[in-house]
N, C-alpha and C positions, 0 to 999 in steps of 0.2 A: 270689776268694780267691787264686787262683794268682798274680795280678798283685801282690798284697800280699806274698806269699811271695817271689817273685822280686825285688821291689824291696828287701825287707828283707835278703835274702841278698846282693844286689849292694852295698848300703850297708855291710853287715858286712865283705865282702871288701875294699872300698875303705878302710875304717877300719883293717883289719889291715895292708894294704899301706902305708898312710900311717904307721902306728905303727912298722912294721919299718924303713921308710926314714928315719924321724926319731927313732931310738932313742938317738942320741948324748946324752951328758950335757953340759948347759950350766950355767954358773954365773951366778946372778942376784945382783947386788949392789944393795941398796936401803938407803940410809942406813947403819945399823950392822949390818944382817942380810946374811948370805951363804948362799944356798940353791943346792944342786946338784940339778937335776931333769932328766928327759929332755926333749928339745925338743918331742916330741909332746904330753907332758903340759902343758908350758907353753903351747903353742898352744891346746889344749883349754880350759885355765883362762882364758886371755885371751878366747877366743871366748865362753865361758860368762858371764864378767863383762860383756862387751859386750852380749850378748843380754839379760841381766838389767837393765842400765842402760837399754837401749832400751825394754824392756817397762815398767819403772817410769815412765820419762818419758812414754811414750805414754799410760799410764793416768792420770798426773797431769794432762796437758793435756786429755784427753778428759773428765775430771771437772769441770774448770774451765769448760768450754764450756756 
């Protein structure tokens, strides 16, 4: 249990450091939309979308076999 606690705290500290270092506001221009969000949030959103796309495609290919 201590290993899980230390791992969780370490990951939390890394996420906080990452967020602080990437807190700058960036502007996203896509077609007619203009969005201003923090760089860290943008990276997390893109990562989440990539994970979901990978998960859905892996499930799709595993069902077809």
